[in-house]
C-alpha positions in Angstrom: 43.8 17.2 -7.5 41.6 17.1 -4.5 42.8 15.3 -1.5 39.5 13.0 -1.0 41.1 11.2 2.0 41.7 14.7 3.8 38.4 15.7 2.9 37.0 12.7 5.0 39.7 12.9 7.5 41.0 9.4 7.2 44.5 7.4 6.2 45.1 6.1 3.0 45.0 3.0 4.5 42.0 2.8 5.4 39.5 -0.3 5.1 36.5 0.0 2.8 34.0 -0.9 5.7 35.5 2.0 8.2 35.5 4.2 5.3 31.8 3.3 4.5 31.1 4.2 8.4 33.3 7.1 8.3 31.2 8.6 5.4 28.0 8.1 7.0 29.2 9.9 10.1 29.9 12.7 8.3 27.2 12.7 5.6 24.7 13.0 8.7 26.6 15.6 10.5 27.0 17.9 7.2 23.5 17.0 5.4 21.5 20.1 4.9 18.4 18.6 6.0 20.2 18.7 9.6 21.4 22.5 9.1 24.8 21.3 7.5 26.7 23.0 4.8 25.3 22.1 1.7 28.5 22.5 -0.3 30.8 20.3 2.4 28.0 17.8 2.1 28.8 17.2 -2.1 32.6 17.6 -1.4 32.2 14.5 1.0 29.9 12.4 -1.4 32.1 13.1 -4.3 35.2 11.8 -2.2 33.1 9.1 -1.2 31.8 8.1 -4.5 35.5 7.7 -5.7 37.0 6.0 -2.8 33.8 3.8 -2.0 34.5 2.0 -4.9 37.7 -0.2 -4.8 38.4 0.5 -8.7 37.9 4.1 -8.4 39.9 4.4 -5.4 43.1 2.3 -6.7 42.6 4.3 -10.0 42.6 7.6 -8.1 45.5 6.4 -5.7 47.8 5.8 -8.9 46.8 9.5 -10.0 47.5 10.8 -6.5 50.9 8.9 -6.1 52.0 9.8 -9.8 50.3 13.6 -10.9 51.4 12.9 -14.2 49.0 9.9 -14.9 45.4 11.8 -13.8 45.4 14.6 -15.9 46.9 17.2 -12.9 50.6 17.6 -15.5 51.3 21.2 -14.5 48.9 21.8 -11.9 45.4 20.8 -13.0 45.2 21.2 -16.4 46.8 19.3 -19.6 48.9 21.6 -21.5 48.5 19.2 -24.8 45.0 19.5 -24.8 42.7 16.6 -24.2 41.7 14.9 -21.1 44.7 14.0 -19.2 46.7 10.4 -19.1 50.2 9.5 -20.1 52.2 12.3 -21.0 53.9 10.0 -23.2 51.1 9.3 -25.2 50.3 13.4 -25.1 53.7 13.6 -27.2 52.9 10.5 -29.6 49.8 12.4 -30.5 51.3 15.9 -30.7 53.7 14.2 -33.5 50.8 12.4 -34.6 52.3 9.0 -33.6 49.9 6.3 -32.1 50.5 5.4 -28.4 52.3 2.2 -28.0 49.2 0.4 -26.1 45.6 1.3 -26.6 43.8 1.9 -23.2 41.1 -1.2 -22.1 37.6 0.2 -23.6 34.8 -0.5 -20.8 30.7 -0.5 -21.8 28.7 2.5 -20.5 27.6 2.0 -16.4 24.1 1.9 -15.9 22.2 4.4 -13.0 19.2 2.8 -11.3 16.9 4.6 -8.9 15.3 1.8 -6.9 12.0 2.4 -4.8 11.8 0.3 -1.6 9.5 0.3 1.5 10.3 1.3 5.1 9.2 -2.5 5.6 11.7 -3.8 3.1 14.5 -2.2 4.5 14.1 -2.2 8.2 13.5 -6.0 7.9 16.6 -6.6 5.2 14.8 -8.0 2.5 15.8 -9.1 -0.9 14.0 -7.0 -4.2 14.0 -8.6 -7.4 14.4 -6.2 -9.8 14.0 -5.9 -13.8 16.0 -3.8 -15.8 17.3 -3.1 -19.2 20.5 -3.1 -20.7 22.8 -3.8 -23.7 23.9 -7.2 -24.0 26.3 -8.9 -26.3 24.3 -9.9 -29.6 24.5 -13.7 -29.9 24.1 -14.6 -33.5 27.1 -12.5 -34.6 29.2 -12.4 -31.3 29.0 -8.7 -30.9 30.7 -8.5 -34.4 27.4 -6.5 -35.9 28.0 -8.7 -39.2 30.4 -9.2 -41.7 33.0 -5.9 -42.5 35.3 -4.9 -45.0 38.1 -2.1 -44.1 37.1 1.4 -44.7 39.2 2.2 -48.0 39.0 6.5 -47.4 40.1 6.5 -43.9 42.0 2.8 -44.8 40.8 1.8 -41.1 41.9 4.3 -39.0 38.4 6.3 -38.7 40.0 9.5 -39.0 41.4 11.8 -42.5 44.3 14.0 -42.0 44.5 17.6 -43.0 47.3 19.5 -43.8 46.6 23.3 -43.6 50.1 25.4 -45.1 50.4 28.9 -44.4 53.9 29.8 -45.9 56.7 28.1 -44.3 54.5 26.5 -41.6 52.0 23.9 -41.4 48.7 22.5 -39.9 48.2 18.9 -39.0 44.3 18.3 -37.8 42.0 15.5 -38.2 38.1 15.0 -38.8 35.9 12.0 -38.4 36.0 9.7 -41.8 32.8 10.7 -43.6 32.7 7.2 -45.5 32.4 5.2 -42.2 31.6 7.6 -39.6 34.5 7.4 -37.6 34.5 2.9 -37.4 37.2 2.3 -40.0 34.9 -0.1 -41.7 32.3 -0.8 -43.9 29.5 -3.6 -43.8 29.4 -6.1 -46.3 26.6 -8.3 -44.7 24.6 -6.6 -41.4 23.3 -9.2 -38.7 19.8 -8.9 -39.2 19.4 -9.3 -35.0 21.3 -6.1 -34.3 21.5 -4.4 -37.7 25.5 -4.0 -37.5 25.0 -2.6 -33.4 27.0 -5.7 -31.9 25.0 -5.4 -29.2 21.0 -5.8 -28.4 19.0 -4.3 -25.3 17.1 -6.8 -22.8 15.8 -7.3 -19.7 17.8 -8.3 -16.9 16.8 -9.8 -13.8 18.7 -8.5 -10.3 18.2 -9.9 -7.4 19.0 -6.8 -4.7 19.7 -7.1 -1.0 18.6 -4.7 0.9 20.9 -4.2 3.6 19.6 -2.7 6.8 21.8 0.1 7.0 21.2 1.2 3.5 20.1 5.0 3.5 18.9 7.2 0.8 21.6 9.1 -1.2 23.8 6.6 -0.9 25.1 5.0 -4.1 25.7 1.3 -4.5 28.1 -0.2 -7.4 27.7 -3.6 -8.7 30.7 -4.3 -11.0 30.2 -6.3 -14.5 26.2 -5.7 -14.4 25.7 -2.6 -16.8 25.8 -2.2 -20.4 28.2 -4.5 -22.4 30.4 -4.4 -25.5 32.2 -6.6 -27.2 36.0 -6.4 -26.5 35.4 -4.3 -23.6 34.8 -4.4 -19.8 31.4 -4.9 -19.0 30.0 -1.5 -17.5 29.0 -1.0 -13.8 25.5 -1.0 -12.3 24.9 1.8 -10.2 22.1 1.8 -7.6 20.5 4.5 -5.5 17.1 4.1 -3.6 13.9 6.0 -2.4 12.3 5.1 0.8 8.8 5.1 1.1 7.0 4.8 4.2 4.4 1.8 4.9 1.5 0.7 6.9 1.7 3.9 9.2 5.4 4.7 9.6 7.8 7.3 8.1 11.8 7.4 8.0 13.5 10.4 9.7 17.3 9.7 9.7 17.7 6.4 11.5 14.3 6.9 13.2 10.8 5.6 13.0 8.1 7.8 13.4 4.2 6.7 14.4 0.8 8.4 15.0 -1.2 7.1 17.2 -5.1 8.0 17.5 -6.5 8.4 21.2 -9.5 9.6 22.5 -9.5 12.9 24.8 -10.8 10.7 28.0 -7.4 8.7 27.5 -5.8 11.8 29.2 -7.3 11.7 32.4 -7.3 7.7 32.5 -4.0 7.3 31.1 -3.6 4.5 28.4 -1.6 1.2 27.5 -0.8 1.4 24.0 0.6 -1.6 21.9 2.3 -1.1 18.5 2.7 -3.8 16.2 5.6 -3.0 13.7 6.7 -5.2 10.7 6.7 -8.2 12.9 7.7 -6.9 15.9 5.3 -5.8 19.1 6.1 -3.0 21.5 4.2 -1.8 24.5 4.5 1.3 26.9 2.0 2.8 29.4 1.1 6.6 29.2 0.2 7.5 32.5 -3.3 9.9 33.8 -2.8 13.6 32.7 -0.2 12.8 30.2 1.1 15.5 27.6 -0.9 14.6 24.3 1.7 17.5 22.6 4.7 15.4 23.5 6.8 12.9 21.2 7.2 9.5 23.2 10.5 7.8 22.3 11.0 4.0 22.5 14.7 4.1 22.2 16.6 1.6 20.3 13.6 0.2 18.1 14.0 2.4 15.2 16.5 1.1 11.9 19.7 -0.3 12.8 23.3 0.7 11.5 26.6 -1.1 11.8 27.4 1.5 14.7 24.0 2.9 15.7 20.3 2.2 16.2 17.5 4.9 15.9 14.8 5.3 17.7 10.7 4.6 17.5 9.0 7.6 17.9 5.3 8.0 18.5 3.1 11.0 17.9 0.0 11.1 19.7 -3.5 12.6 17.7 -6.6 13.3 19.7 -9.5 12.1 17.7 -13.3 13.3 18.0 -15.5 10.2 19.3 -17.9 9.2 16.9 -20.3 7.5 19.3 -23.3 9.6 20.7 -23.5 9.7 24.2 -26.5 9.7 26.4 -27.8 12.1 28.8 -26.1 10.7 32.0 -23.0 10.4 30.1 -23.2 13.7 29.3 -24.0 15.1 32.9 -21.3 13.2 34.1 -18.6 15.1 32.1 -20.3 18.4 33.1 -19.6 17.3 36.7 -16.4 16.8 35.7 -15.8 19.9 34.3 -16.9 21.6 36.8 -14.9 20.1 39.2 -11.9 21.2 36.8 -12.7 24.4 36.4 -13.3 25.1 40.0 -9.7 23.4 41.0 -8.3 25.7 38.5 -9.8 29.3 40.0 -7.7 31.0 42.7 -8.4 30.2 46.1 
């Protein structure tokens, strides 16, 4: 069993907020796009996927303190077959006995990838999301209709077979062919869901975009996944994709924009005013500035709980579209001759 706390370099008592900060710091440090190790990055993401979800974290802590409860019996493999769990349940299954208490059922989780704009992320806006999920059928209250116990498997959903070989015998089970493992057969199916017990319906969800959300993170919303009668509702898992808008792009916590300037601005200098999502930033380029340099406005990029990115301005020189008159052309020729003569060694 992997030690996720050791992978993230944190103690077991760390708060969810501090855990989130640590994950963001490590994910930036080891991100493959920034020269980090891809396997280490995936290992960090795997650890946070478990510890970042309070419910998963509690289950993990229980397995960590009791290795018999998490399928790590005798060193990571289950010697009794199956996927792990209570060893006494395993023994019961070996001797064809039912465990004393059935596990709580849980409906399926849903995974959504949401496309948001850089503006929505920068301002921390709310976005209405519409998605499809399985809800309990109201007319039949999730029962699917009227049923009776399967007469073939007697409600077990499985058939037991005994294979004898001399003094030895082998017991194995198969899914009941009469009821397809349900343990029941229909008397009258619900016309609304046709026996399924759930209906696929569109659901609206107000997704609050926090300013420190970043692509690659996954956010869990308990109970907003699929439903099923007699089961805990599944979770809604949301990941985001960020699109640039209005001439701005995102790179980490930095925002990048490109400004078009006239070649003459290099000699004369230029005062730039940048309007970005309701905010205006002004800075001055002195005469003879370097058009190939990136100019950084510190602290004007994306905010997180522990840092703030920059606004990075790139310069793009454009060719003037208006034709110059003869006098302007002569003046420029004289200026070129002057600059050329100044560059010649004396």
